[in-house]
LUMDREN-916845 format. One record per residue: x, y, z of N, C-alpha, C, O in turn; residue number from 0. Coordinates in nm, 4 decimals, always signed. Example, Ala and Ser with C-alpha at 12.3 -4.5 7.8 and 13.67 -1.06 7.14 Angstrom:
BEGIN
{n_x = +1.3190	n_y = -0.5690	n_z = +0.7800	ca_x = +1.2300	ca_y = -0.4500	ca_z = +0.7800	c_x = +1.3200	c_y = -0.3300	c_z = +0.7800	o_x = +1.4236	o_y = -0.3319	o_z = +0.8465	k = 0}
{n_x = +1.2850	n_y = -0.2250	n_z = +0.7080	ca_x = +1.3670	ca_y = -0.1060	ca_z = +0.7140	c_x = +1.2900	c_y = +0.0030	c_z = +0.7870	o_x = +1.3409	o_y = +0.1138	o_z = +0.8039	k = 1}
This chain:
BEGIN
{n_x = -7.5085	n_y = -2.5122	n_z = +2.3477	ca_x = -7.4718	ca_y = -2.6396	ca_z = +2.2912	c_x = -7.4198	c_y = -2.7313	c_z = +2.4000	o_x = -7.3358	o_y = -2.6904	o_z = +2.4802	k = 0}
{n_x = -7.4675	n_y = -2.8534	n_z = +2.4042	ca_x = -7.4166	ca_y = -2.9459	ca_z = +2.5056	c_x = -7.2760	c_y = -2.9951	c_z = +2.4690	o_x = -7.2422	o_y = -3.0119	o_z = +2.3518	k = 1}
{n_x = -7.1976	n_y = -3.0169	n_z = +2.5710	ca_x = -7.0624	ca_y = -3.0675	ca_z = +2.5504	c_x = -7.0653	c_y = -3.2195	c_z = +2.5488	o_x = -7.1516	o_y = -3.2833	o_z = +2.6091	k = 2}
{n_x = -6.9683	n_y = -3.2749	n_z = +2.4782	ca_x = -6.9577	ca_y = -3.4208	ca_z = +2.4758	c_x = -6.8956	c_y = -3.4674	c_z = +2.6066	o_x = -6.8008	o_y = -3.4069	o_z = +2.6568	k = 3}
{n_x = -6.9494	n_y = -3.5744	n_z = +2.6606	ca_x = -6.8915	ca_y = -3.6329	ca_z = +2.7807	c_x = -6.7798	c_y = -3.7277	c_z = +2.7403	o_x = -6.7905	o_y = -3.7999	o_z = +2.6412	k = 4}
{n_x = -6.6730	n_y = -3.7264	n_z = +2.8182	ca_x = -6.5627	ca_y = -3.8174	ca_z = +2.7914	c_x = -6.6059	c_y = -3.9593	c_z = +2.8252	o_x = -6.6769	o_y = -3.9840	o_z = +2.9226	k = 5}
{n_x = -6.5611	n_y = -4.0500	n_z = +2.7425	ca_x = -6.5937	ca_y = -4.1894	ca_z = +2.7654	c_x = -6.5106	c_y = -4.2421	c_z = +2.8821	o_x = -6.3893	o_y = -4.2214	o_z = +2.8873	k = 6}
{n_x = -6.5756	n_y = -4.3095	n_z = +2.9741	ca_x = -6.5036	ca_y = -4.3655	ca_z = +3.0883	c_x = -6.4340	c_y = -4.4939	c_z = +3.0451	o_x = -6.4920	o_y = -4.5781	o_z = +2.9765	k = 7}
{n_x = -6.3107	n_y = -4.5065	n_z = +3.0861	ca_x = -6.2304	ca_y = -4.6223	ca_z = +3.0498	c_x = -6.2045	c_y = -4.7025	c_z = +3.1764	o_x = -6.1639	o_y = -4.6476	o_z = +3.2789	k = 8}
{n_x = -6.2280	n_y = -4.8312	n_z = +3.1683	ca_x = -6.2057	ca_y = -4.9159	ca_z = +3.2851	c_x = -6.0579	c_y = -4.9545	c_z = +3.2936	o_x = -5.9841	o_y = -4.9452	o_z = +3.1955	k = 9}
{n_x = -6.0174	n_y = -4.9970	n_z = +3.4097	ca_x = -5.8777	ca_y = -5.0377	ca_z = +3.4324	c_x = -5.8436	c_y = -5.1593	c_z = +3.3470	o_x = -5.7308	o_y = -5.1719	o_z = +3.2995	k = 10}
{n_x = -5.9394	n_y = -5.2481	n_z = +3.3271	ca_x = -5.9151	ca_y = -5.3670	ca_z = +3.2454	c_x = -5.8837	c_y = -5.3292	c_z = +3.1003	o_x = -5.7974	o_y = -5.3897	o_z = +3.0368	k = 11}
{n_x = -5.9552	n_y = -5.2279	n_z = +3.0486	ca_x = -5.9293	ca_y = -5.1833	ca_z = +2.9120	c_x = -5.7904	c_y = -5.1220	c_z = +2.8994	o_x = -5.7232	o_y = -5.1414	o_z = +2.7981	k = 12}
{n_x = -5.7477	n_y = -5.0494	n_z = +2.9994	ca_x = -5.6141	ca_y = -4.9895	ca_z = +2.9975	c_x = -5.5073	c_y = -5.0975	c_z = +3.0015	o_x = -5.4061	o_y = -5.0877	o_z = +2.9320	k = 13}
{n_x = -5.5290	n_y = -5.1996	n_z = +3.0817	ca_x = -5.4313	ca_y = -5.3084	ca_z = +3.0910	c_x = -5.4237	c_y = -5.3893	c_z = +2.9625	o_x = -5.3186	o_y = -5.4461	o_z = +2.9326	k = 14}
{n_x = -5.5319	n_y = -5.3963	n_z = +2.8855	ca_x = -5.5330	ca_y = -5.4731	ca_z = +2.7611	c_x = -5.4569	c_y = -5.4030	c_z = +2.6498	o_x = -5.4094	o_y = -5.4686	o_z = +2.5570	k = 15}
{n_x = -5.4443	n_y = -5.2708	n_z = +2.6572	ca_x = -5.3735	ca_y = -5.1958	ca_z = +2.5532	c_x = -5.2258	c_y = -5.2311	c_z = +2.5524	o_x = -5.1668	o_y = -5.2607	o_z = +2.6563	k = 16}
{n_x = -5.1678	n_y = -5.2274	n_z = +2.4348	ca_x = -5.0249	ca_y = -5.2514	ca_z = +2.4229	c_x = -4.9518	c_y = -5.1196	c_z = +2.4434	o_x = -4.9714	o_y = -5.0263	o_z = +2.3655	k = 17}
{n_x = -4.8677	n_y = -5.1094	n_z = +2.5464	ca_x = -4.7953	ca_y = -4.9838	ca_z = +2.5688	c_x = -4.6912	c_y = -4.9609	c_z = +2.4599	o_x = -4.6387	o_y = -5.0562	o_z = +2.4023	k = 18}
{n_x = -4.6619	n_y = -4.8341	n_z = +2.4320	ca_x = -4.5656	ca_y = -4.8006	ca_z = +2.3280	c_x = -4.4229	c_y = -4.8319	c_z = +2.3706	o_x = -4.3459	o_y = -4.8879	o_z = +2.2926	k = 19}
{n_x = -4.3866	n_y = -4.7962	n_z = +2.4944	ca_x = -4.2509	ca_y = -4.8177	ca_z = +2.5444	c_x = -4.2610	c_y = -4.8868	c_z = +2.6804	o_x = -4.3378	o_y = -4.8439	o_z = +2.7665	k = 20}
{n_x = -4.1838	n_y = -4.9931	n_z = +2.6993	ca_x = -4.1792	ca_y = -5.0620	ca_z = +2.8284	c_x = -4.0372	c_y = -5.0531	c_z = +2.8802	o_x = -3.9440	o_y = -5.1009	o_z = +2.8155	k = 21}
{n_x = -4.0203	n_y = -4.9925	n_z = +2.9960	ca_x = -3.8905	ca_y = -4.9829	ca_z = +3.0631	c_x = -3.8929	c_y = -5.0809	c_z = +3.1785	o_x = -3.9885	o_y = -5.0826	o_z = +3.2560	k = 22}
{n_x = -3.7893	n_y = -5.1626	n_z = +3.1915	ca_x = -3.7895	ca_y = -5.2607	ca_z = +3.2989	c_x = -3.6512	c_y = -5.2792	c_z = +3.3586	o_x = -3.5486	o_y = -5.2599	o_z = +3.2933	k = 23}
{n_x = -3.6527	n_y = -5.3177	n_z = +3.4858	ca_x = -3.5320	ca_y = -5.3559	ca_z = +3.5590	c_x = -3.5590	c_y = -5.4939	c_z = +3.6170	o_x = -3.6582	o_y = -5.5580	o_z = +3.5824	k = 24}
{n_x = -3.4711	n_y = -5.5393	n_z = +3.7048	ca_x = -3.4916	ca_y = -5.6702	ca_z = +3.7666	c_x = -3.6153	c_y = -5.6735	c_z = +3.8551	o_x = -3.6795	o_y = -5.7778	o_z = +3.8679	k = 25}
{n_x = -3.6495	n_y = -5.5599	n_z = +3.9165	ca_x = -3.7569	ca_y = -5.5583	ca_z = +4.0155	c_x = -3.8833	c_y = -5.4850	c_z = +3.9720	o_x = -3.9847	o_y = -5.4935	o_z = +4.0411	k = 26}
{n_x = -3.8808	n_y = -5.4127	n_z = +3.8589	ca_x = -4.0003	ca_y = -5.3370	ca_z = +3.8221	c_x = -4.0158	c_y = -5.3266	c_z = +3.6709	o_x = -3.9206	o_y = -5.3454	o_z = +3.5950	k = 27}
{n_x = -4.1387	n_y = -5.2961	n_z = +3.6294	ca_x = -4.1730	ca_y = -5.2795	ca_z = +3.4888	c_x = -4.2626	c_y = -5.1571	c_z = +3.4777	o_x = -4.3614	o_y = -5.1463	o_z = +3.5504	k = 28}
{n_x = -4.2293	n_y = -5.0630	n_z = +3.3863	ca_x = -4.3021	ca_y = -4.9369	ca_z = +3.3751	c_x = -4.3439	c_y = -4.9174	c_z = +3.2300	o_x = -4.2624	o_y = -4.9328	o_z = +3.1390	k = 29}
{n_x = -4.4708	n_y = -4.8834	n_z = +3.2081	ca_x = -4.5220	ca_y = -4.8518	ca_z = +3.0756	c_x = -4.5108	c_y = -4.7019	c_z = +3.0534	o_x = -4.5597	o_y = -4.6231	o_z = +3.1343	k = 30}
{n_x = -4.4460	n_y = -4.6618	n_z = +2.9430	ca_x = -4.4213	ca_y = -4.5208	ca_z = +2.9150	c_x = -4.4885	c_y = -4.4779	c_z = +2.7850	o_x = -4.5159	o_y = -4.5600	o_z = +2.6974	k = 31}
{n_x = -4.5144	n_y = -4.3480	n_z = +2.7742	ca_x = -4.5781	ca_y = -4.2934	ca_z = +2.6551	c_x = -4.4805	c_y = -4.2225	c_z = +2.5630	o_x = -4.5026	o_y = -4.2180	o_z = +2.4420	k = 32}
{n_x = -4.3731	n_y = -4.1672	n_z = +2.6173	ca_x = -4.2844	ca_y = -4.0872	ca_z = +2.5333	c_x = -4.1382	c_y = -4.1174	c_z = +2.5629	o_x = -4.1039	o_y = -4.1743	o_z = +2.6665	k = 33}
{n_x = -4.0537	n_y = -4.0778	n_z = +2.4696	ca_x = -3.9101	ca_y = -4.0997	ca_z = +2.4866	c_x = -3.8509	c_y = -4.0079	c_z = +2.5924	o_x = -3.7490	o_y = -4.0419	o_z = +2.6524	k = 34}
{n_x = -3.9117	n_y = -3.8928	n_z = +2.6168	ca_x = -3.8608	ca_y = -3.8035	ca_z = +2.7205	c_x = -3.8760	c_y = -3.8676	c_z = +2.8590	o_x = -3.7906	o_y = -3.8490	o_z = +2.9456	k = 35}
{n_x = -3.9825	n_y = -3.9415	n_z = +2.8795	ca_x = -3.9987	ca_y = -4.0110	ca_z = +3.0068	c_x = -3.8994	c_y = -4.1266	c_z = +3.0180	o_x = -3.8597	o_y = -4.1644	o_z = +3.1282	k = 36}
{n_x = -3.8597	n_y = -4.1821	n_z = +2.9043	ca_x = -3.7584	ca_y = -4.2880	ca_z = +2.9053	c_x = -3.6251	c_y = -4.2324	c_z = +2.9539	o_x = -3.5545	o_y = -4.2999	o_z = +3.0289	k = 37}
{n_x = -3.5894	n_y = -4.1120	n_z = +2.9133	ca_x = -3.4659	ca_y = -4.0480	ca_z = +2.9602	c_x = -3.4669	c_y = -4.0297	c_z = +3.1116	o_x = -3.3651	o_y = -4.0494	o_z = +3.1780	k = 38}
{n_x = -3.5816	n_y = -3.9921	n_z = +3.1653	ca_x = -3.5947	ca_y = -3.9735	ca_z = +3.3103	c_x = -3.5649	c_y = -4.1035	c_z = +3.3842	o_x = -3.4914	o_y = -4.1031	o_z = +3.4829	k = 39}
{n_x = -3.6209	n_y = -4.2141	n_z = +3.3376	ca_x = -3.6007	ca_y = -4.3421	ca_z = +3.4060	c_x = -3.4593	c_y = -4.3953	c_z = +3.3873	o_x = -3.4066	o_y = -4.4626	o_z = +3.4758	k = 40}
{n_x = -3.3967	n_y = -4.3658	n_z = +3.2723	ca_x = -3.2568	ca_y = -4.4068	ca_z = +3.2549	c_x = -3.1639	c_y = -4.3299	c_z = +3.3476	o_x = -3.0603	o_y = -4.3827	o_z = +3.3881	k = 41}
{n_x = -3.1985	n_y = -4.2070	n_z = +3.3817	ca_x = -3.1178	ca_y = -4.1322	ca_z = +3.4787	c_x = -3.1242	c_y = -4.1979	c_z = +3.6156	o_x = -3.0235	o_y = -4.2046	o_z = +3.6861	k = 42}
{n_x = -3.2420	n_y = -4.2464	n_z = +3.6539	ca_x = -3.2579	ca_y = -4.3110	ca_z = +3.7846	c_x = -3.2006	c_y = -4.4527	c_z = +3.7869	o_x = -3.1384	o_y = -4.4936	o_z = +3.8849	k = 43}
{n_x = -3.2224	n_y = -4.5273	n_z = +3.6777	ca_x = -3.1790	ca_y = -4.6662	ca_z = +3.6703	c_x = -3.0981	c_y = -4.6871	c_z = +3.5419	o_x = -3.1540	o_y = -4.7287	o_z = +3.4404	k = 44}
{n_x = -2.9674	n_y = -4.6589	n_z = +3.5450	ca_x = -2.8872	ca_y = -4.6687	ca_z = +3.4239	c_x = -2.8734	c_y = -4.8109	c_z = +3.3693	o_x = -2.8416	o_y = -4.8286	o_z = +3.2517	k = 45}
{n_x = -2.8966	n_y = -4.9111	n_z = +3.4516	ca_x = -2.8846	ca_y = -5.0494	ca_z = +3.4052	c_x = -3.0161	c_y = -5.1041	c_z = +3.3507	o_x = -3.0245	o_y = -5.2219	o_z = +3.3159	k = 46}
{n_x = -3.1188	n_y = -5.0196	n_z = +3.3429	ca_x = -3.2489	ca_y = -5.0638	ca_z = +3.2937	c_x = -3.2469	c_y = -5.0919	c_z = +3.1448	o_x = -3.1554	o_y = -5.0504	o_z = +3.0736	k = 47}
{n_x = -3.3492	n_y = -5.1631	n_z = +3.0984	ca_x = -3.3637	ca_y = -5.1972	ca_z = +2.9579	c_x = -3.5016	c_y = -5.1517	c_z = +2.9123	o_x = -3.5893	o_y = -5.1246	o_z = +2.9942	k = 48}
{n_x = -3.5200	n_y = -5.1436	n_z = +2.7800	ca_x = -3.6491	ca_y = -5.1011	ca_z = +2.7291	c_x = -3.6849	c_y = -5.1736	c_z = +2.6004	o_x = -3.5983	o_y = -5.2250	o_z = +2.5295	k = 49}
{n_x = -3.8155	n_y = -5.1765	n_z = +2.5718	ca_x = -3.8704	ca_y = -5.2349	ca_z = +2.4493	c_x = -3.9641	c_y = -5.1312	c_z = +2.3880	o_x = -4.0441	o_y = -5.0704	o_z = +2.4592	k = 50}
{n_x = -3.9549	n_y = -5.1105	n_z = +2.2570	ca_x = -4.0444	ca_y = -5.0175	ca_z = +2.1882	c_x = -4.1363	c_y = -5.0985	c_z = +2.0986	o_x = -4.0902	o_y = -5.1708	o_z = +2.0103	k = 51}
{n_x = -4.2679	n_y = -5.0860	n_z = +2.1215	ca_x = -4.3685	ca_y = -5.1528	ca_z = +2.0388	c_x = -4.4286	c_y = -5.0516	c_z = +1.9430	o_x = -4.4659	o_y = -4.9418	o_z = +1.9845	k = 52}
{n_x = -4.4386	n_y = -5.0865	n_z = +1.8161	ca_x = -4.5022	ca_y = -4.9979	ca_z = +1.7181	c_x = -4.6291	c_y = -5.0583	c_z = +1.6662	o_x = -4.6965	o_y = -4.9980	o_z = +1.5827	k = 53}
């Protein structure tokens, strides 16, 4: 049986998607997928802020 090939996604398509969690500071902005990764960034940058999009 042949396997399905994964669909290739372009960088433009990834940039158009709305990220679930955005963590930002004065100098940087990071798109996150999970709350566990948000904890990691808060440990590094305690003054950072975040936005959750649903």
